[in-house]
NURODREN-131233 format. One record per atom (N, C-alpha, C, O, CB): residue number from 1; residue in three letters; y, x, z. Coordinates in nm, 2 decimals. Atoms other than C-alpha are relative to their C-alpha. Glycine has a CB too. Layout:
! residues N
NUM  ala  Y  X  Z
...
***
This chain:
! residues 139
1  met  0.06  -0.03  0.13
1  met  3.30  3.24  10.04
1  met  0.05  0.14  -0.04
1  met  0.17  0.16  -0.05
1  met  0.03  -0.11  -0.10
2  gly  -0.03  -0.13  0.05
2  gly  3.29  3.59  9.92
2  gly  0.03  0.00  -0.14
2  gly  0.02  -0.10  -0.21
2  gly  -0.10  0.11  0.04
3  ile  -0.03  -0.01  0.15
3  ile  3.38  3.72  9.58
3  ile  -0.13  -0.01  -0.08
3  ile  -0.12  -0.06  -0.19
3  ile  0.08  0.13  -0.03
4  phe  0.12  0.00  0.07
4  phe  3.02  3.75  9.49
4  phe  -0.09  -0.11  0.06
4  phe  -0.13  -0.10  0.18
4  phe  -0.08  0.13  0.01
5  met  0.07  0.11  -0.05
5  met  2.84  3.42  9.52
5  met  -0.13  -0.02  -0.08
5  met  -0.12  0.00  -0.20
5  met  0.09  -0.13  0.00
6  asp  0.13  0.03  0.07
6  asp  2.48  3.33  9.43
6  asp  0.02  -0.13  -0.08
6  asp  0.09  -0.22  -0.04
6  asp  -0.12  -0.01  0.10
7  ile  -0.01  0.12  0.09
7  ile  2.45  3.08  9.14
7  ile  -0.06  -0.12  0.07
7  ile  0.00  -0.23  0.05
7  ile  -0.07  0.03  -0.13
8  asn  0.06  0.11  -0.07
8  asn  2.22  2.86  9.35
8  asn  0.10  -0.06  0.11
8  asn  0.11  -0.18  0.13
8  asn  -0.13  0.03  0.06
9  thr  -0.10  0.04  -0.10
9  thr  2.48  2.86  9.63
9  thr  0.12  -0.08  -0.06
9  thr  0.17  -0.17  -0.01
9  thr  0.05  0.12  0.08
10  leu  -0.11  0.06  0.07
10  leu  2.75  2.77  9.38
10  leu  -0.04  -0.15  -0.04
10  leu  0.04  -0.24  -0.02
10  leu  0.04  0.07  -0.13
11  trp  0.04  0.13  0.04
11  trp  2.55  2.47  9.25
11  trp  -0.01  -0.09  0.12
11  trp  0.03  -0.21  0.12
11  trp  -0.14  0.00  -0.07
12  asn  0.01  0.08  -0.13
12  asn  2.48  2.35  9.61
12  asn  0.13  -0.04  0.05
12  asn  0.15  -0.15  0.09
12  asn  -0.08  0.08  0.10
13  leu  -0.13  0.03  -0.05
13  leu  2.84  2.38  9.70
13  leu  0.07  -0.11  -0.09
13  leu  0.14  -0.20  -0.04
13  leu  0.09  0.12  0.00
14  arg  -0.06  0.10  0.09
14  arg  2.95  2.18  9.39
14  arg  -0.06  -0.14  0.02
14  arg  0.01  -0.24  0.02
14  arg  -0.02  0.05  -0.15
15  ala  0.07  0.13  -0.03
15  ala  2.69  1.91  9.46
15  ala  0.05  -0.06  0.13
15  ala  0.08  -0.18  0.14
15  ala  -0.15  0.01  0.00
16  gln  -0.05  0.05  -0.13
16  gln  2.80  1.88  9.82
16  gln  0.15  -0.05  -0.01
16  gln  0.18  -0.15  0.05
16  gln  -0.01  0.11  0.11
17  glu  -0.14  0.05  0.02
17  glu  3.17  1.86  9.71
17  glu  0.00  -0.13  -0.07
17  glu  0.09  -0.21  -0.04
17  glu  0.07  0.11  -0.08
18  phe  0.01  0.12  0.07
18  phe  3.08  1.59  9.47
18  phe  -0.04  -0.12  0.09
18  phe  0.03  -0.22  0.09
18  phe  -0.10  0.01  -0.12
19  tyr  0.04  0.11  -0.09
19  tyr  2.90  1.38  9.73
19  tyr  0.10  -0.02  0.11
19  tyr  0.11  -0.14  0.15
19  tyr  -0.14  0.04  0.06
20  arg  -0.11  0.02  -0.10
20  arg  3.18  1.44  9.99
20  arg  0.11  -0.09  -0.07
20  arg  0.16  -0.18  0.00
20  arg  0.05  0.13  0.05
21  lys  -0.10  0.08  0.07
21  lys  3.42  1.30  9.73
21  lys  -0.04  -0.14  -0.02
21  lys  0.04  -0.23  0.00
21  lys  0.04  0.07  -0.13
22  met  0.05  0.13  0.03
22  met  3.20  1.01  9.64
22  met  -0.01  -0.08  0.14
22  met  0.02  -0.20  0.14
22  met  -0.14  0.00  -0.06
23  leu  0.01  0.07  -0.13
23  leu  3.14  0.93  10.01
23  leu  0.14  -0.04  0.05
23  leu  0.16  -0.15  0.11
23  leu  -0.06  0.10  0.11
24  arg  -0.14  0.04  -0.03
24  arg  3.52  0.93  10.06
24  arg  0.04  -0.13  -0.07
24  arg  0.10  -0.22  -0.01
24  arg  0.10  0.11  -0.03
25  tyr  -0.03  0.12  0.08
25  tyr  3.56  0.67  9.78
25  tyr  -0.08  -0.12  0.06
25  tyr  -0.02  -0.23  0.07
25  tyr  -0.03  0.02  -0.14
26  tyr  0.08  0.11  -0.05
26  tyr  3.27  0.46  9.92
26  tyr  0.05  -0.04  0.14
26  tyr  0.04  -0.16  0.17
26  tyr  -0.14  0.04  0.00
27  ser  -0.05  0.04  -0.13
27  ser  3.42  0.47  10.27
27  ser  0.13  -0.08  -0.01
27  ser  0.15  -0.16  0.07
27  ser  0.02  0.13  0.09
28  ile  -0.12  0.07  0.02
28  ile  3.75  0.35  10.14
28  ile  -0.04  -0.15  -0.04
28  ile  0.02  -0.24  0.01
28  ile  0.09  0.06  -0.11
29  ile  0.04  0.13  0.05
29  ile  3.58  0.06  9.96
29  ile  -0.07  -0.08  0.12
29  ile  -0.05  -0.19  0.14
29  ile  -0.10  0.01  -0.12
30  gly  0.05  0.05  -0.13
30  gly  3.38  0.01  10.28
30  gly  -0.11  -0.10  -0.01
30  gly  -0.18  -0.11  -0.11
30  gly  0.11  -0.06  0.07
31  ala  0.11  0.09  -0.01
31  ala  3.14  -0.26  10.39
31  ala  0.01  -0.12  -0.09
31  ala  -0.08  -0.19  -0.11
31  ala  -0.01  -0.05  0.14
32  asn  -0.02  0.12  0.09
32  asn  3.29  -0.52  10.15
32  asn  -0.09  0.02  -0.12
32  asn  -0.14  -0.08  -0.18
32  asn  0.14  -0.01  -0.05
33  val  0.09  -0.02  0.11
33  val  3.08  -0.36  9.88
33  val  -0.14  -0.04  0.03
33  val  -0.21  -0.10  -0.05
33  val  0.00  0.15  -0.05
34  val  0.14  0.04  -0.04
34  val  2.76  -0.42  10.07
34  val  -0.01  -0.15  0.00
34  val  -0.11  -0.20  -0.05
34  val  -0.03  0.06  0.15
35  tyr  0.01  0.14  0.00
35  tyr  2.84  -0.78  10.12
35  tyr  0.01  -0.05  -0.15
35  tyr  -0.05  -0.15  -0.18
35  tyr  0.11  -0.06  0.08
36  phe  -0.02  0.04  0.14
36  phe  2.95  -0.81  9.75
36  phe  -0.13  0.02  -0.07
36  phe  -0.17  -0.07  -0.14
36  phe  0.11  0.09  -0.07
37  phe  0.12  -0.02  0.07
37  phe  2.62  -0.66  9.63
37  phe  -0.11  -0.10  0.06
37  phe  -0.19  -0.14  -0.02
37  phe  -0.05  0.14  0.02
38  leu  0.10  0.10  -0.06
38  leu  2.42  -0.89  9.87
38  leu  0.03  -0.14  -0.07
38  leu  -0.07  -0.21  -0.10
38  leu  0.02  -0.01  0.15
39  val  -0.03  0.13  0.06
39  val  2.60  -1.20  9.73
39  val  -0.03  0.00  -0.15
39  val  -0.10  -0.09  -0.20
39  val  0.15  -0.03  0.02
40  ile  0.02  -0.01  0.14
40  ile  2.59  -1.09  9.37
40  ile  -0.15  0.01  -0.03
40  ile  -0.21  -0.05  -0.12
40  ile  0.07  0.12  -0.07
41  gly  0.15  -0.02  0.01
41  gly  2.22  -0.98  9.41
41  gly  -0.07  -0.13  0.02
41  gly  -0.17  -0.16  -0.05
41  gly  -0.05  0.10  0.10
42  ser  0.06  0.13  -0.03
42  ser  2.13  -1.32  9.56
42  ser  0.02  -0.10  -0.12
42  ser  -0.07  -0.17  -0.16
42  ser  0.05  -0.06  0.13
43  ile  -0.03  0.09  0.11
43  ile  2.30  -1.51  9.28
43  ile  -0.08  0.05  -0.12
43  ile  -0.13  -0.04  -0.20
43  ile  0.15  0.01  -0.04
44  phe  0.08  -0.05  0.11
44  phe  2.13  -1.28  9.02
44  phe  -0.14  -0.04  0.01
44  phe  -0.21  -0.08  -0.08
44  phe  0.02  0.15  -0.01
45  ile  0.14  0.04  -0.02
45  ile  1.79  -1.34  9.17
45  ile  -0.03  -0.14  -0.02
45  ile  -0.13  -0.18  -0.08
45  ile  -0.05  0.04  0.15
46  tyr  0.01  0.14  0.02
46  tyr  1.84  -1.71  9.18
46  tyr  0.00  -0.04  -0.15
46  tyr  -0.09  -0.11  -0.20
46  tyr  0.11  -0.08  0.08
47  tyr  -0.01  0.04  0.14
47  tyr  1.95  -1.74  8.82
47  tyr  -0.10  0.07  -0.09
47  tyr  -0.14  0.02  -0.19
47  tyr  0.14  0.03  -0.05
48  phe  0.11  -0.07  0.07
48  phe  1.70  -1.48  8.70
48  phe  -0.13  -0.08  0.01
48  phe  -0.21  -0.09  -0.08
48  phe  -0.02  0.14  0.05
49  asn  0.12  0.08  -0.02
49  asn  1.43  -1.70  8.85
49  asn  0.00  -0.13  -0.09
49  asn  -0.10  -0.17  -0.14
49  asn  -0.02  -0.04  0.15
50  leu  -0.02  0.12  0.09
50  leu  1.57  -2.01  8.67
50  leu  -0.02  0.04  -0.15
50  leu  -0.08  -0.03  -0.22
50  leu  0.14  -0.06  0.02
51  phe  0.02  -0.05  0.14
51  phe  1.58  -1.80  8.35
51  phe  -0.14  0.02  -0.03
51  phe  -0.19  -0.01  -0.14
51  phe  0.08  0.13  -0.02
52  leu  0.14  -0.03  0.02
52  leu  1.22  -1.70  8.39
52  leu  -0.08  -0.13  -0.02
52  leu  -0.17  -0.14  -0.10
52  leu  -0.06  0.07  0.12
53  gln  0.06  0.13  0.02
53  gln  1.12  -2.07  8.42
53  gln  0.04  -0.06  -0.13
53  gln  -0.04  -0.14  -0.18
53  gln  0.03  -0.09  0.12
54  trp  -0.05  0.06  0.12
54  trp  1.33  -2.17  8.12
54  trp  -0.05  0.06  -0.13
54  trp  -0.06  -0.01  -0.23
54  trp  0.15  0.00  0.01
55  ile  0.02  -0.08  0.12
55  ile  1.23  -1.90  7.87
55  ile  -0.12  -0.06  -0.07
55  ile  -0.23  -0.07  -0.01
55  ile  -0.02  0.15  0.03
56  pro  0.11  0.05  0.08
56  pro  1.01  -2.04  7.59
56  pro  -0.10  0.11  -0.03
56  pro  -0.07  0.23  -0.03
56  pro  0.05  -0.06  -0.13
57  ser  0.10  -0.10  0.03
57  ser  0.68  -1.87  7.51
57  ser  0.00  0.05  -0.14
57  ser  -0.07  0.15  -0.16
57  ser  -0.14  -0.07  0.03
58  gln  -0.01  -0.05  0.13
58  gln  0.76  -1.83  7.15
58  gln  0.09  0.12  -0.02
58  gln  0.07  0.19  -0.12
58  gln  0.05  -0.11  -0.09
59  ile  -0.09  -0.11  0.01
59  ile  1.02  -1.57  7.21
59  ile  -0.07  0.13  0.03
59  ile  -0.15  0.14  0.12
59  ile  0.12  -0.01  0.10
60  ser  0.07  -0.13  -0.02
60  ser  0.90  -1.21  7.17
60  ser  0.08  0.08  0.10
60  ser  0.18  0.15  0.07
60  ser  0.00  0.08  -0.14
61  val  -0.06  -0.07  -0.11
61  val  1.00  -1.07  7.51
61  val  -0.01  0.15  -0.01
61  val  0.07  0.23  0.03
61  val  -0.05  -0.05  0.13
62  glu  0.03  -0.14  0.01
62  glu  0.85  -0.73  7.43
62  glu  0.11  0.07  -0.08
62  glu  0.15  0.18  -0.04
62  glu  -0.14  0.03  -0.06
63  val  -0.11  -0.06  0.08
63  val  1.11  -0.66  7.16
63  val  0.13  0.00  0.08
63  val  0.20  0.10  0.07
63  val  0.02  -0.08  -0.13
64  ile  -0.13  0.00  -0.07
64  ile  1.40  -0.77  7.38
64  ile  0.00  0.10  0.11
64  ile  0.10  0.17  0.14
64  ile  0.02  -0.14  0.06
65  leu  0.00  -0.10  -0.11
65  leu  1.28  -0.56  7.67
65  leu  0.00  0.15  -0.05
65  leu  0.06  0.23  0.01
65  leu  -0.13  -0.02  0.08
66  ser  0.00  -0.13  0.06
66  ser  1.22  -0.26  7.45
66  ser  0.14  0.04  -0.04
66  ser  0.18  0.16  -0.03
66  ser  -0.09  0.02  -0.12
67  leu  -0.14  -0.03  0.04
67  leu  1.58  -0.29  7.32
67  leu  0.08  0.03  0.13
67  leu  0.17  0.12  0.12
67  leu  0.06  -0.12  -0.07
68  phe  -0.07  -0.03  -0.13
68  phe  1.71  -0.30  7.68
68  phe  -0.03  0.14  0.05
68  phe  0.06  0.21  0.08
68  phe  -0.04  -0.11  0.11
69  ile  0.04  -0.13  -0.05
69  ile  1.51  0.00  7.78
69  ile  0.05  0.11  -0.09
69  ile  0.09  0.22  -0.04
69  ile  -0.15  0.01  0.02
70  thr  -0.05  -0.10  0.09
70  thr  1.61  0.19  7.47
70  thr  0.15  0.02  0.01
70  thr  0.19  0.14  0.02
70  thr  -0.03  -0.04  -0.15
71  phe  -0.15  -0.01  -0.02
71  phe  1.98  0.12  7.52
71  phe  0.02  0.07  0.13
71  phe  0.11  0.16  0.14
71  phe  0.06  -0.14  0.00
72  phe  -0.02  -0.07  -0.13
72  phe  1.94  0.23  7.88
72  phe  -0.03  0.15  -0.01
72  phe  0.04  0.23  0.06
72  phe  -0.08  -0.07  0.11
73  leu  0.04  -0.14  0.01
73  leu  1.76  0.55  7.79
73  leu  0.10  0.08  -0.09
73  leu  0.12  0.20  -0.07
73  leu  -0.13  0.01  -0.07
74  met  -0.10  -0.07  0.08
74  met  2.03  0.64  7.53
74  met  0.12  0.03  0.08
74  met  0.20  0.12  0.04
74  met  0.04  -0.09  -0.12
75  arg  -0.12  -0.02  -0.08
75  arg  2.30  0.63  7.79
75  arg  -0.03  0.09  0.12
75  arg  0.02  0.07  0.23
75  arg  0.06  -0.13  0.05
76  thr  0.02  -0.10  -0.11
76  thr  2.18  0.93  8.00
76  thr  0.11  0.09  0.00
76  thr  0.17  0.14  -0.10
76  thr  -0.14  0.07  -0.03
77  asn  -0.11  -0.09  -0.02
77  asn  2.44  1.15  8.15
77  asn  -0.06  0.13  0.07
77  asn  -0.15  0.11  0.15
77  asn  0.11  -0.06  0.09
78  ile  0.04  -0.12  -0.07
78  ile  2.39  1.51  8.25
78  ile  0.11  0.05  0.08
78  ile  0.22  0.08  0.03
78  ile  -0.04  0.12  -0.11
79  arg  -0.10  -0.04  -0.10
79  arg  2.58  1.60  8.56
79  arg  -0.02  0.15  0.03
79  arg  -0.12  0.19  0.09
79  arg  0.00  -0.08  0.13
80  thr  0.01  -0.14  -0.02
80  thr  2.65  1.97  8.56
80  thr  0.08  0.06  0.12
80  thr  0.06  0.17  0.16
80  thr  0.03  0.08  -0.12
81  phe  -0.09  -0.04  -0.10
81  phe  2.92  1.99  8.83
81  phe  0.08  0.12  -0.04
81  phe  0.13  0.20  0.04
81  phe  -0.08  0.04  0.13
82  val  -0.08  -0.10  0.06
82  val  3.11  2.23  8.60
82  val  0.14  -0.04  0.01
82  val  0.18  -0.16  -0.02
82  val  -0.04  0.04  -0.14
83  lys  -0.14  0.03  0.00
83  lys  3.48  2.25  8.65
83  lys  0.07  0.07  -0.11
83  lys  0.02  0.15  -0.18
83  lys  0.06  0.04  0.14
84  arg  -0.08  -0.05  0.12
84  arg  3.76  2.33  8.40
84  arg  0.01  0.15  0.01
84  arg  0.00  0.22  -0.09
84  arg  0.13  -0.07  0.00
85  ala  -0.02  -0.14  -0.01
85  ala  3.82  2.67  8.54
85  ala  -0.12  0.09  -0.02
85  ala  -0.11  0.21  -0.03
85  ala  0.06  0.03  0.14
86  asp  0.12  -0.07  0.02
86  asp  3.46  2.77  8.50
86  asp  -0.01  0.06  -0.14
86  asp  -0.08  0.17  -0.15
86  asp  -0.12  -0.09  0.02
87  ile  0.00  -0.05  0.14
87  ile  3.52  2.83  8.13
87  ile  0.05  0.15  0.01
87  ile  0.01  0.23  -0.06
87  ile  0.09  -0.08  -0.09
88  leu  -0.06  -0.13  -0.01
88  leu  3.73  3.13  8.23
88  leu  -0.07  0.09  0.11
88  leu  -0.10  0.20  0.08
88  leu  0.15  -0.01  0.04
89  phe  0.05  -0.09  -0.11
89  phe  3.58  3.25  8.56
89  phe  -0.15  0.02  0.00
89  phe  -0.19  0.13  0.05
89  phe  0.04  -0.06  0.13
90  leu  0.14  -0.02  0.00
90  leu  3.21  3.20  8.50
90  leu  -0.05  0.05  -0.14
90  leu  -0.17  0.07  -0.16
90  leu  -0.07  -0.13  0.03
91  leu  0.04  -0.05  0.13
91  leu  3.21  3.34  8.14
91  leu  -0.07  0.13  0.02
91  leu  -0.17  0.15  -0.06
91  leu  0.12  0.02  -0.08
92  ala  0.06  -0.13  -0.02
92  ala  3.11  3.68  8.27
92  ala  -0.15  -0.02  0.05
92  ala  -0.23  0.07  0.03
92  ala  0.08  0.09  0.10
93  leu  0.14  0.03  -0.05
93  leu  2.80  3.52  8.44
93  leu  -0.08  -0.09  -0.09
93  leu  -0.18  -0.15  -0.04
93  leu  0.02  -0.07  0.14
94  glu  0.07  0.09  0.09
94  glu  2.69  3.33  8.14
94  glu  -0.15  0.02  -0.01
94  glu  -0.22  -0.07  -0.02
94  glu  0.06  0.01  -0.14
95  val  0.14  -0.03  0.01
95  val  2.36  3.51  8.12
95  val  -0.08  -0.05  0.13
95  val  -0.19  -0.08  0.12
95  val  -0.02  0.15  -0.02
96  lys  0.07  0.03  -0.13
96  lys  2.28  3.43  8.49
96  lys  0.01  -0.15  0.03
96  lys  -0.04  -0.19  0.14
96  lys  0.07  0.08  0.11
97  leu  -0.02  0.14  -0.03
97  leu  2.37  3.06  8.47
97  leu  -0.12  -0.09  -0.04
97  leu  -0.11  -0.21  -0.02
97  leu  0.12  -0.05  -0.07
98  lys  0.11  0.08  0.04
98  lys  2.03  2.95  8.35
98  lys  -0.06  -0.08  0.12
98  lys  -0.08  -0.20  0.10
98  lys  -0.12  0.09  -0.05
99  ser  0.05  0.07  -0.12
99  ser  1.91  2.85  8.70
99  ser  0.10  -0.11  0.04
99  ser  0.05  -0.22  0.09
99  ser  -0.03  0.09  0.12
100  tyr  -0.11  0.10  -0.04
100  tyr  2.24  2.66  8.76
100  tyr  -0.02  -0.12  -0.09
100  tyr  -0.03  -0.24  -0.04
100  tyr  0.14  0.06  -0.02
101  phe  0.01  0.11  0.09
101  phe  2.19  2.45  8.45
101  phe  -0.14  -0.07  0.00
101  phe  -0.15  -0.19  -0.02
101  phe  0.03  0.04  -0.14
102  ile  0.13  0.06  -0.02
102  ile  1.82  2.40  8.51
102  ile  0.00  -0.10  0.12
102  ile  -0.06  -0.21  0.12
102  ile  -0.11  0.11  0.02
103  lys  -0.01  0.09  -0.11
103  lys  1.90  2.26  8.85
103  lys  0.08  -0.13  -0.03
103  lys  0.05  -0.24  0.01
103  lys  0.07  0.07  0.12
104  ser  -0.08  0.12  0.04
104  ser  2.16  2.03  8.69
104  ser  -0.09  -0.09  -0.09
104  ser  -0.08  -0.22  -0.07
104  ser  0.12  0.04  -0.08
105  leu  0.09  0.08  0.08
105  leu  1.90  1.91  8.44
105  leu  -0.10  -0.08  0.08
105  leu  -0.13  -0.19  0.06
105  leu  -0.07  0.08  -0.11
106  val  0.10  0.06  -0.09
106  val  1.64  1.84  8.71
106  val  0.07  -0.11  0.08
106  val  0.02  -0.22  0.09
106  val  -0.06  0.10  0.09
107  tyr  -0.07  0.11  -0.08
107  tyr  1.90  1.65  8.92
107  tyr  0.03  -0.12  -0.09
107  tyr  0.01  -0.23  -0.05
107  tyr  0.14  0.06  0.05
108  ser  -0.03  0.11  0.09
108  ser  2.01  1.44  8.62
108  ser  -0.12  -0.08  -0.04
108  ser  -0.12  -0.20  -0.05
108  ser  0.07  0.05  -0.13
109  phe  0.13  0.07  0.03
109  phe  1.65  1.37  8.53
109  phe  -0.05  -0.09  0.12
109  phe  -0.09  -0.20  0.09
109  phe  -0.11  0.10  -0.03
110  val  0.04  0.08  -0.11
110  val  1.57  1.25  8.88
110  val  0.09  -0.13  0.02
110  val  0.03  -0.23  0.05
110  val  0.01  0.09  0.13
111  ile  -0.09  0.12  -0.01
111  ile  1.88  1.02  8.89
111  ile  -0.04  -0.10  -0.11
111  ile  -0.04  -0.22  -0.08
111  ile  0.14  0.05  -0.01
112  asp  0.04  0.09  0.11
112  asp  1.78  0.88  8.55
112  asp  -0.13  -0.07  0.02
112  asp  -0.15  -0.19  -0.01
112  asp  0.00  0.07  -0.13
113  val  0.13  0.06  -0.03
113  val  1.42  0.82  8.66
113  val  0.02  -0.11  0.10
113  val  -0.05  -0.22  0.09
113  val  -0.10  0.11  0.05
114  ile  -0.02  0.10  -0.11
114  ile  1.54  0.63  8.97
114  ile  0.07  -0.12  -0.07
114  ile  0.03  -0.24  -0.04
114  ile  0.09  0.05  0.11
115  lys  -0.06  0.12  0.06
115  lys  1.77  0.41  8.75
115  lys  -0.10  -0.07  -0.09
115  lys  -0.10  -0.19  -0.10
115  lys  0.12  0.05  -0.09
116  met  0.10  0.07  0.10
116  met  1.49  0.35  8.49
116  met  -0.10  -0.08  0.08
116  met  -0.14  -0.18  0.04
116  met  -0.07  0.11  -0.08
117  leu  0.10  0.08  -0.08
117  leu  1.24  0.25  8.76
117  leu  0.06  -0.12  0.06
117  leu  -0.01  -0.23  0.07
117  leu  -0.05  0.09  0.12
118  ser  -0.07  0.12  -0.05
118  ser  1.50  0.01  8.90
118  ser  0.00  -0.11  -0.11
118  ser  -0.02  -0.22  -0.09
118  ser  0.14  0.03  0.05
119  leu  -0.01  0.10  0.11
119  leu  1.55  -0.15  8.56
119  leu  -0.14  -0.05  -0.04
119  leu  -0.15  -0.17  -0.06
119  leu  0.06  0.07  -0.12
120  ile  0.14  0.04  0.03
120  ile  1.17  -0.16  8.49
120  ile  -0.05  -0.10  0.10
120  ile  -0.12  -0.19  0.07
120  ile  -0.09  0.12  -0.02
121  thr  0.05  0.09  -0.10
121  thr  1.11  -0.33  8.82
121  thr  0.06  -0.14  -0.02
121  thr  -0.01  -0.24  0.00
121  thr  0.05  0.06  0.14
122  val  -0.06  0.13  0.03
122  val  1.36  -0.60  8.73
122  val  -0.06  -0.07  -0.12
122  val  -0.09  -0.19  -0.12
122  val  0.15  0.01  -0.01
123  leu  0.05  0.05  0.13
123  leu  1.23  -0.64  8.38
123  leu  -0.15  -0.03  0.00
123  leu  -0.20  -0.11  -0.08
123  leu  0.03  0.09  -0.12
124  leu  0.15  0.02  -0.01
124  leu  0.86  -0.63  8.48
124  leu  -0.03  -0.15  0.03
124  leu  -0.13  -0.20  -0.02
124  leu  -0.06  0.09  0.10
125  ser  0.03  0.14  -0.03
125  ser  0.88  -0.98  8.62
125  ser  0.02  -0.09  -0.12
125  ser  -0.05  -0.19  -0.14
125  ser  0.10  -0.05  0.12
126  leu  -0.02  0.07  0.13
126  leu  1.02  -1.11  8.29
126  leu  -0.12  0.02  -0.09
126  leu  -0.17  -0.07  -0.16
126  leu  0.13  0.04  -0.07
127  phe  0.11  -0.03  0.08
127  phe  0.74  -0.94  8.11
127  phe  -0.13  -0.07  0.04
127  phe  -0.20  -0.13  -0.04
127  phe  -0.03  0.15  -0.01
128  leu  0.12  0.06  -0.06
128  leu  0.46  -1.06  8.34
128  leu  0.01  -0.16  -0.01
128  leu  -0.10  -0.22  -0.02
128  leu  -0.02  0.04  0.14
129  gln  -0.01  0.15  0.01
129  gln  0.60  -1.42  8.33
129  gln  -0.03  -0.05  -0.14
129  gln  -0.08  -0.16  -0.15
129  gln  0.14  -0.04  0.04
130  thr  0.01  0.05  0.14
130  thr  0.59  -1.44  7.95
130  thr  -0.13  0.04  -0.07
130  thr  -0.16  -0.01  -0.17
130  thr  0.12  0.04  -0.08
131  thr  0.13  -0.05  0.06
131  thr  0.26  -1.26  7.88
131  thr  -0.11  -0.05  0.09
131  thr  -0.10  -0.09  0.20
131  thr  0.00  0.15  -0.02
132  asn  0.12  0.04  -0.08
132  asn  -0.09  -1.33  7.99
132  asn  -0.07  0.12  0.07
132  asn  -0.18  0.12  0.11
132  asn  -0.10  -0.06  -0.10
133  ile  0.05  -0.12  -0.07
133  ile  -0.13  -0.98  8.14
133  ile  0.04  -0.01  0.15
133  ile  0.15  -0.04  0.18
133  ile  0.06  0.13  -0.07
134  asn  -0.03  -0.01  -0.14
134  asn  -0.16  -0.95  8.51
134  asn  0.03  0.14  0.04
134  asn  0.00  0.24  -0.03
134  asn  -0.11  -0.06  0.09
135  leu  -0.05  -0.14  -0.05
135  leu  -0.02  -0.65  8.71
135  leu  -0.11  0.10  0.01
135  leu  -0.10  0.21  -0.04
135  leu  0.07  -0.02  0.13
136  pro  0.10  -0.10  -0.01
136  pro  -0.35  -0.48  8.79
136  pro  -0.05  0.05  -0.14
136  pro  -0.08  0.17  -0.16
136  pro  -0.12  -0.05  0.08
137  ser  0.05  -0.04  0.13
137  ser  -0.47  -0.48  8.43
137  ser  0.11  0.07  -0.08
137  ser  0.08  0.15  -0.17
137  ser  -0.05  -0.12  -0.08
138  leu  -0.10  -0.07  0.06
138  leu  -0.13  -0.36  8.32
138  leu  0.00  0.15  0.03
138  leu  0.02  0.24  -0.05
138  leu  0.14  -0.06  0.04
139  phe  0.01  -0.14  -0.05
139  phe  -0.17  -0.04  8.53
139  phe  -0.14  0.06  -0.04
139  phe  -0.16  0.18  -0.02
139  phe  0.02  0.01  0.15
***
């Protein structure tokens, strides 16, 4: 790395460093996590199916689901990959950091969309079970 680095290169290096660090943590935890998620996921699916059969039709599921989704949307994080020393060393490049932060916003948006689609996929079965709407007419 030279003394003059492109801002996009800096963002890519920071993202790669973050994922290397996360991969190290996941490799320490290892395959036990995969088995743990399989077991917990299977238990969740079983009891969620029982919950869907138990839920009375008088309960307003739309309000409950909207509260879940609202709470989930309020907890969005923006990952910028900024380090403590950047306050001092990148201050001179403040004008040129627009593309860096735009990439960070796009990255955070994509991660949040993936999380939201996962949540909606789980909650969609609850919604379809309690309403008289079928999936094709919903879309």
